[in-house]
Each structure stands twice: as C-alpha cells, then as structure tokens.
C-alpha positions, 0 to 999 in steps of 0.5 A: 487410471493414475494421474501424475503430471510433472506440473499441474500448472502447465495445464493452465495453458493447455490448448487441448479440447475439454475432452482431451483435458478431462482425459489428461486430468484422469477425470470426467464430467461426472467428477472424481471418485472419492478414493481417487480424490483422497489419493491426489490430496495426499500426492499434491497437498492441500489446496492452500496458498504457501503459508508465510510463517510469522517469525518468532520473537527471538528471530525478530530480535536478532534481525534488529541487531542488523541496524547499523547503529545498533551494530556500532554500539555493540562494537563499542561495547566490545571495545570498552570490554577489552579496555576494562571499562566495565561500566561503559560496556554495561550501559552500552549493552543495556541500550542495545538490548532495550532497543532491540527488545522494543523493536522486536516486540512491536514488529512481532505484535504487528506480524501477529495482527496481520496474520489474524487478517489472513483468510482463505480465498474461499472457505468451501467449494461445491464439487461433484464426487462419486462414491464408486466408479459406477455410482451416480455423481452427487454435489458435495460442499467440501472445504476448499483445501480438499479440492484437488486437480481433476475435481468438477466444481460448480460455480454460482453468484457470489462464489469465490473460485477455489482453484484455477478451473477450465470451464465445461459449461456456463450460463451468462457467467461473469467474473470479478477479476479486480483482485487479479487484473484491477479491472473494475467491470466483470469479465464474461467467461465461457467454454470454448472447444479448441483454445487458441492463443486468443481463445476466440468465441465461436463467430461462425453463427454471428452476423458480419458486423459481430464478426467484424467487431470480434475481429477488431477486438482480437487484435488487442485484449478481450473486452473488460465488461460483459456488455463490451459497452463501446469500441473503446472498451476493446482498446486494452493496453499492450502487455496485458496478462494473456492468462487472465484474459482467457474466457474459458479459464476461471482463476483462483482469487476471482469471484462469480458476479453473475450466471453459473458454470461448471469447470474442472480444476487444473491447478491448485495450491502453489501452482495456481496463477494466483499463488505464482504471481507472488513468486516473481523475482523482479518483485524484490523490495528496495531500500525505503525512505527510512533506510536512506534517512536514519542510516544516512545520518547513522553512517556519517556519525559512525565514520566520526566515531571510528576516527575519534579514538585513533585521533585522540590517541595519536594527538595525546601521544604526540603532544602530551606523551600519553599512551594506551592509558588514554584509550578508555577516554578515547572510547568515552569520547566516541560514546559521547558523540554517539546518540546512544538512545537513538535506537531506543527513541526511534523504536519507542516513538514508532512503536507508540505511534503504531500502537495508537493507530492500531488501538484508535484507528484500527490501522496495522503497521507491520513494519515499524519504519514504515510509520516514518515513511508514511510521514515522509510520503509526498506522492501516493499512487493508487488504483481507481477500483475499490479506492476511489470507486465502489466497484459498482456502476450507478445510472448517470443519465437516460437519453432519447435518440436525440440526446434529450433526458427521457425517463422512459428509456430508463423504464424500458431498460429496467424492464428488460433487466428485471425480466431477463433475470426472472425468465432466463432463470439467472441466479442473480442480476448482472452489476449493470442490470442491478444498477438499472433496477436500483435507479428505476426504484428511486426514480419512479415512485411506484418502482417497477411492478413485475405484474404490469407486464405479462412476460413471455420469454427472455434471451439472456446476454451472451458475449457474441450477441452483446445484448439481451432481450425480454419478450412481453405481452403487449398491453391492450393489443391481444395477440402481439408481443413486444421485444425489449432489447438492451445491450452494446450500442454498435450491436443494438444499432446494427439491428435497428431501422435507422437511416445512415444520418440517424445511425451516425448521430446516435454513434457520435452521441454514444462516443461523446458519452463513452469519452466522458468516462461513462458506460453506455447501453442502447435500448430498443423496442419491436412489436411482433405478432404472437406465434407459437414458435420460441423466440430466437436471436433471429427475431432481434431485427427491425428494432426501433431505437428507444434511447441510450442509458449511461452508467458511471462508477459509484464513487467511494463515500469518503473518497472526495473528503480524503483526497482533499485532506491529502492534498492539504497535507501536501501529498500528490495523488496519482491514479494508476488504473487498468480502466479506460482513460475516460472512465478514470478521468470521470471518476477523478472529476466526480471526486474533485481531483483534476485529471488533466491530460490522462496518459495511457500506458501505450504512450509511454512504453517507448520513453526512457526512465528519465523522460517517464519520470518527468511525465509522471511528475506532471501527470495525475492519471495513468490509464490502461496500466498493466502491473509492470506499468504500475511498478515502473511508475512507482520506481521512477517517481522514487528515483526522482526523489519522491517518497512514494506510497502505493495503495493496492489490493490485488495480485496485479498490484504486487510489483508496485507494492514491492517497488514503493517506499510504503506498501498499503492495502485495505483489510479486504485485499487478497492474501498475498497483498496483505502479506506484502503490505507494510500497512493495512488500513482500517477500511477500503477508503483513504480516511484511515490513510490520512490518519496514518500519515498524521501519525507517521509525521508526528513520529518523524517530527519527534525523531528529527527533534531528538537528533537535532538536539542530541547531536548538537549537544554531543558534538559540541561536547566532543569538539570542546573535550578534544580541544581541552584534552590537547591544551590541559596537562590532565584529562578534561573529564575522566571516563567515569565522569563522561559515562555519568554525564551521558547516562544523565542525558540519556535518561532525559532524552526518553522524554522525546519519545512522548513529545507531541508535535505542533500542528505546523509539523503535520502540514507537509511531508517530513523526511530526515535529510542527512545533509540538512540534519548534519548542517543544523547540528554542525551549527548548533554544535559549534555554538555549544562548543564555544559555550564549553570553551568559554566555561573552560576559560572561566574555570581557569580563572576561577580555579586558581590551581589548574592542578585541582583536577576534581574541581575543574572536572566538577565545573565542566560536568555541571556546565555540560548538564546545564547546557544540555538542559537548555538545548532540550528546552529551546530547541524542542519543536513539540509539546508535552512529554514533560521535557521542561520538567525533565530538563529541570531535573537534569539541571539540578543533577548537574548543579547538585551531584558534585556536592553529594557523596557521589561526587568525590567517588567519581573524581569531583569536588565542590566549586568556589562560589565565584564560578557560578555567577560567571557560569550564569553569564555564559549560559545566558549568552548561550541561551540568547545565541541558541534562541536566535539560531532556532528562529533562523532554523525555523525560517529556513525550514531546516529540520 
C-alpha cells in the first residue's frame, strides 16, 4: 500500500478514530516495514527542522552597506571621485570598508557561535519496525532524522518527542509542554477513540461529580496539571492553542514527564506544529531602539550634508563669483560635517563589548546593535516558568482538615507517592510525587522506609478520577488493608465521609491556599477488610480526610538577586505567563517582586491599544496569557516609548520575541527561539542578563560621548568655514588641508572605542535620543564656532597681509586641532582609553605640522610668534566656556 497524502500536517487535526488514522497513514500497531520506511524517508525528507543557514562573510559584509550613514559616505566618495579629489575619495572609501569589515566579522562570529548551540529536538527515537510484512515487530533505536510519518514510536520518561504523534496507548502519561505553551505543570495525555473539537476523555464511567467537573472544564481549555489541582486550574485563557491542548496528540518539542505511551507519527520535519509556529507571517521584527536612535541622528546629519555643497556653491557664486572650482571645497565641508568614524566607532565599540561578554560571561550577542539596545532597555518582559522558577514544585505546607500544620499528612502523601510509583510499575514519579518524596526525606530524620509497610496494590492516577491510591497491609491488624488516597481536592472530598459544614470548611481552606498561588492536594485514608478480589476505583469511597498538602513552584536560585539588580539599574520587570494568577503572584512575592494587582488576559481583551498601554505601564504581572497576548503587551509597551526586552525560550514565545526591541533567550531554549533571539544568555537565569545590560550601557555611553564630542567640533568648524568662506577673498582652507585635519581628528577618535564609562553612566537606561543629542551638539557647536571666528579675527590682526594665504591656513589649521583636543578632554564622560594622551598628540600635531616639510606641501606656512599668545588666550576662554557648558549638560542630564 502506497501512502501519499497531500499534506502531512492536515492529519494533525484529524477527527478519525485510531484505526481510521492508521489506515490513512498506511501503517498499523505493529509498525512499518523497513522498506516502506525507507521509501517514505526519500519521499518526505528527513525529520529535521528547516535549517537556517549562517550567512557567508561576504553576504554579511554587503548587508552592512545598508546602514544609511555608510551609504552616504560611499556617495560622498563617489562625488569626490567625480571631481578628481582622489585623496578624499580614497580616505572615505577606506573608512567605509573598515567599518563594514568590522561589523561583518563581529556578526558573522556571533552567528557561528549561535549555530554551535543548535541541537535537534531529540537525538534518537524508539520505533517499532518490521523486516518484512510477515515478520514480528521489533523495537529499534534510530536517529530522529529517520523517523517518518506512520512510524509507531514508544515513549518513556525523559524522552523528547521526536515528531507529532497521535497516541494509541498510554499509562499515566504526562508531558512537559512549557517549550510550546509556557505552562509550567505537566499535561495529562491519553488516547481517545473519537476526537471531537475538545477531545474529551470518556466520562460515562465517571461519577456524577466527575462528569460535572469535566463539563465545567470543557467550557474552557483542559487542565494544566496531571492532578487538576483545583477549580481555578480549569480557568484557562480564551484563545489558547487548541492544538496543544488535545490530550491524544503529543507534539515535537515536548518531553515525557511521567508514564509511558505508544503513538503513531502524523507529522515530521517542517510539517510539525513546532516547525509551523516559526512561519507565522505576523511575527516579523520591527525597527529597534538602535535603528531609531543612530539612524535618527544619521538622517538629520545627512540632510545637512546634502544641503551643504549646493549652498556653498550658490553663496560663493553669488558673493565671490566663484564657480565649480569651489566644488572640492564644498565636498570637503560636507565631509567635515560628517562623523566619518561613526560606523567604525559604533561597530568597534559594540564588537568589543560583545566579544568581552562572550569571553567572560558566555553571553552571545548575535546582532551587534542589540548590545546598544540592551543598554537602552527600561522594561524587561519575561515568563515565570524556567526564568523565575525552576519548573518543579516543592512542598510549602502540610495541614490537617482544620488548617493546623501536621507532618503526618505529608507522611501519608509521601507513602502514597512511593508505593503508587513502585506497585503501578510507573517508570518514574510525577513531579508532584517527587516533590512530596523529597520533602519527606528532608522533614523526617529516618526518611521513608519502604519496608515499613507491606504494600498490596496501587491504583495509579488517571485524568478522569484525578487521584491515586496505594493499598497497604494495616500494621498490627491482621486481615485489614489501609487505602491511602491522594488527589485533586474536589474529587477526594467527594469520596470522604464529611458533613456539609466540614466539606465547606475544607473547600474554603483549599480555595484560600489556591488563591495564594499554591497547588493543593487532599490526602485521605480508609481501612478495609482484606479480600481476595483486586481493588478497584469503587473501593475509593467512605474515606476519612487526613488533610491537605500545598506545593509551590521552586524559585530559581539567583532570580531574587537578579531582579533586585535589574531594579537598581532602573529596569522594570513585567511577568507575562500562561499560569494561574495566584501561582504567578506567589512566585513574584517569594522573589521580592511586588505583584500588585494581577491582570488576566481575559480582562484586557476588550481594551484598545491606548488603554492597554496605560494598564501595561502600571501593572507588573499578567496571567493566563496566550502567545498573542504576550506579543501585544510587548508591542504596546514599545509604542508607549519603552525600550523593551523579552526573555523567552519556547515556541509560544516567538511572537513576543519578534515584537521586542531585544529578543533574549537562555541556551536551553528551543531551536527556533535561539534562531530568533538577538542575545543568548549564559544560563537559565537573569544574572547574565544583568551583565549584558551593563555591557550594553557601557557601549552606548561610549557611542553617545563620541557623537557629542565629534559632532560639536565638526559643526563648529563647518559654521566657521562657511562664514569665513563668504568673508574672505580666498578659501579659508584648501580641500587638502580639510582632509588632513579630518584624518588627524579621525585617528584620534579611535580612542573613544576603548574608553571605559564611569559608574554613573551605568545606573540608568541609556538611549541615544536624536533631538537631545542634536540640542547638545548645537550648543557646543556654536561655542566652537565662536572660538574659530575669534581665531579668525586674531589671524586678521596677526597676519598683516591678508593675502598671505598659507599663514592664514596654518593658523586656522592649528587652532582647529587644538580646539578638537580640548573638546576630547573636557567633554569626555568616561575613563581610560588613552584619550588625554591621544588629545596631546593631536594638539602637538596641530602645532608642529605647519613647521614641518609637509606644511608647505599642503599650502601652509610658519606663523608669526605674536599669534601664539593670542591663540592661547582664545583657547583659555574657550576651555572655560566649554567646562561650564559641560557642567550644565550633566546637571540637565543631556546625553
């Protein structure tokens, strides 16, 4: 029989019975024949996720040219070539190539490092295969890439699901689906005969109370825990993913928490639900904070640069009668306004920061501008599971029926867990059972002695009864057995001998515990005469309530300290989770994060974006969130002006990761989340995020300081040159002199890439806001222009013959480099980097170059001695004004 469906993935939503499904897949309970499996592997391809190829170095280099400032520099190089200004064109071309090469090398290295983290969802899988159609089936361990649709796969505790499966058989099977849905608790999985839209478990054999409980849950999404601990666990958000909630389907990307099962593969490779989650069109990334800041500054400067040459040409033609001979000067002035080293400084600064993070903290920055965005982040959104908590429960308290602490309740709960796992031959304990056994081991000095009781039988948990039972020989009472029952509160109470008042008090106590974010189990006992017949669920009646055990999510060891560190740095933390509101609030309180009023997704569905943005700004915890809810919250926070980072590790986090300014994930994240992330942390905790934020702020501080200093000096020089060009009968500087001056200043500016910021720059989020930067630049630029024009007046007095152009050019050349050296020293905000030394070298170059043989070659001559004292006076006044302006800028917080 040849099997060739049009689309494998359509079978995932099949409503057929298991027999019909097996027939449509051309398979059977005994598995595939080897030859048939080989044919299918050729036809449908390997069972691997669609690979994202790491771009080659040349491609990354060409992408770097898309930077607007780099593109404009390339255009200026072309214009310089057209007017035969070969030196100018060559220097600009070298700067463009160096900038693109640095950026390409850094990002290519990060891409390769991230690719090294790539792992298959599972390495091997256990399948049933037959050598021939008549041969008996045999279990085989095969590479996960060789799994094909129609394969029958066996699952055991700890196994990663290799493909999308439809269950045929299951025993106590629960799955971790946190990577897909964000739910922290295991989800019960079981086969069903006729799937409906809700894939309901059979309830015909359940009690009326069980049927009512299921009917209530059927209005929403299925329970999130194997034990369905309380009614509130049934209150799932609207719009939850119906695929992932189907109990008869196990999805690639999930793992077996407990129990065992057998299923038939219904989708592999790119057709799995796991892979298709990465192809949703609404997940496109938006413009980031780096794009908005650096590009904002760049485009404002670009407008000035494009206007400068025609203005210079028109003004000189109108006032001085000069024509195209002033075009090289006009281009030189435009280049003088340009912070040519901006791409180089930005790329070098970010690359150094990213390299240090990878080397010292093992944090991988895949997209270099993301490091700047980390420095600007003022809101971090994250899920609770795996980030704030360890994705495992721990005991919080054990209470008797009156609410008094009672260790005997824990004792009996642990006895139930121990013997249920042993006698029911379950491969491993459920997470809740493990927590109870661990707590008993710690609480009781002698631990739990398995030989203390003579166990007779066990009825394991199933999702209909929602409880488990261990049957023990009653000590010192021959011929009697003790039933130890543990499970969901409502189902245990239904089987206990209680008055209405007692039942109401216990239910109220359980509700209070659940509202406090605890998972609640009830424990009950019963004594029965020994009989020869097997024990069944019908014996779970007439129980005596022993008490309640309450469990909470174990918090991550470093989470509290990391949250405090982020708060100290001015970063707000928003918790976006699919968990119950009480569970989320409890985890936050345990970590010292005040949850305030917990907002549920259903409560803000009807709000428009403006109203939701106000709510998101004032709230901390958002519960019952679907992936779409998380993405919307991140988006409205960004639209409100926040630079937002999102920490996620699962398929369910992809929309929010792509909606954020900075997408962050731990190394254990699913493959598609790691591919989407801008930053991969060193470990599944927030400590490394704090280190990354510090590195980002250090880089942003260096870039901001460079922009303020360079643009201030450049703007002042351009204003002065334009003014002097209109007043003088000759050009104030020759194009070659402008070029040499720019080269000297550009070389000195490399020191900014190695500057270390002061501690004050790391305390609060640091973003480059174009208007604030340009306001600061304009003020210091006008001050610099005033110093230049004062020097112009001194030169007119000192150089008696204004036709002595070489001396005039030398005087202004010297003054420009000296003022630039002062700006570097007095306006810098960091430490180190050799800036004072570099500025000293720059000043000496300005003083000595006109006196060297190179001076006459570029049109400069020695200056009269009378010029230097007057220049010193101008520089002293300029330094005093500069220092005063710098103090004022620091007080007003201008970057």
